[in-house]
N, C-alpha and C positions, 0 to 999 in steps of 0.2 A: 763835489757834492758830498756832503757829510751825511752819514746814515745815523738815524736816530736809533738808539738802543731801546728795546722794550718789546712789547707784544704787538704782533701784527694783527690787525683786525681785517677779517675777510667778510665782505658782505656778499650774500648770494642774491643774485638778481633773477635766477632761473628757478621758479617754484615748481620743481618736479620731484619724483621719487628717487631715492638713492638705490643703488644696486642691492644693498642689503635688504631694504624694504621690499623690493620686488622679489627677491629670493625667498624671503619669509612668507610672503603672500602666495607664491607659487607652491611652497611646501604645504601650507595650510590647505590650499585648494586640492592638491594631490591627495592628501590624507582624507579629506572629505569625500572626494570622488571614489577612492578605494573603499571606504566604508560603505558608501551607497551601493556600489556594484556588488560587494560581498553580501549585503543585506538582501539585495534583489535576487541574487543567485540562490541564497539560502531559502528565500520565500518561494521561489519557483520549485526547488527540490521538495520542500514541505508540501506544496500544492500537489505535486505528482504523487507523493507517498499517500496523501489524503485521498486522492482520486482512486488509487489502487485499493486502499482499505474500503472505500465506499463500494467499489465494484465487487470486491471479495465478499463483503457483507450481503450484497444483493444476490450474488451467485450462491452463497451458502443458504440463504432463505429460499431461493428457487429450488435448489437440490433437496432441501428438507421437505418442502411442499411436495415435490415429486415423489420422494420416498413414502410419504404418508398417503398421497393420492393414488400412486401406482406401485404398491409393494410387490406385485407379481413380476415386475420388470427387473427385479434384483434377486440375486441368490443370497438368501439369508443363512448365516451359519447356525449350527446347532449349539445352543447356549448351555445345554446340559453338560457337555464335555468340557466347557471352558472353566478356567480357574476363576476364583472369586474376584470380581471386579476387573477382569481382563477385557480389554478392547479387542474385538474381532472385526476384521475388515468385511464390509458388505461389498460383494462383487456385482457389478452391473451385468444385466442380461444383454441380449442382442440389441433391443431397441435403445436401451439407455447407454450413455457414454459418460465417462468421468471427465473428459475434456469438455468444458462448457462451450456452448454455441454463442457466437456474437449476437447482439441484440437484433431484433427484426428491423428496426429503423436505423439504417446506416447512411453515411454520407453518399451523395451521388458522385462526387468527384472520385476518380479511380485511385489517385494517390492517397487521399484521405480515407477511402474505404480500406485500402491495404493496410494503412497505418492502424486503423481501429481493429481490423481483423488480427493483425499481428499482436496488438495489445492484448486481446482476449485469448490468443493462443498461449500466452505466458502463464495462464492460470490453470491449475489442476485441482479438481474436486475429488475428495475421498470421503467415504462414509464408513463409520464404525458403529458397532452395537455392543452393548454389554448389559448383563443383568444387574439390577441394583445391588450394591455391596451389602446393604443391611437387610435385604429381603430378596433372596435369589428366586423365590417362587411367587413374586409379586405379579400382579396382573398387567404390568407394564415393563418396558425395557427402555434403557437410555440410548438414544441415537445421537451420535456426534458427527457433524459434517465439518471437515477440515478443508480449507481452500489454501493452496500453497502457490507462491509466486516468488520470483527473484527479480530484484531491481538493483542495478548498479553493483552487482556482485554480492548482494546481501539477500539471504533467504528470509521470507516472511510467511507467517501462518495466521489465518483467521479461523477460529473454531466457533461453531454454534451447536449447542446441545439442547435436546428436547426429549420429552417422554413420549412413547408410542405404545398404544395398547398391544399387549402380547397376542391377543386374538387375531389381529390383522396378520401377524407373521405366521400364525398357525394355519390360517386360511390359504396362504401361498405355498405351504409345504406339501 
């Protein structure tokens, strides 16, 4: 039998995917899955940071309201001996604490309750007072509440500053 010289024509009768097409599709799907998982993880981390900031803002507002409502529960420093614009720490008295209390409405499940209590234990409230820099004898003082917490090895601080009548402080002395 004589062989014909020339190009051999192959006809494919099995309409399937080649190995290269399958590998390319697998690589595309892997990359897409990796991107989606990374975005989800990042979104969860941002949601946790946002929750912490929201709680810190709420705790700062509560502490500021307590400072204005119950100034006698705190030991206020003498602002006359302070340097101009110096922040001086306000020390809590016996009933007041700088560690915030968890909210009154807590989950009933014991594991969830412990989780929430531990979450709130990570926050620390501090209060500072200073006389206004431009008017040290003004009828008000600046009060700053700082809420500190640590998340994933990083320190965060939320501060809230307000004015408070000096007369309230003089009544407590």
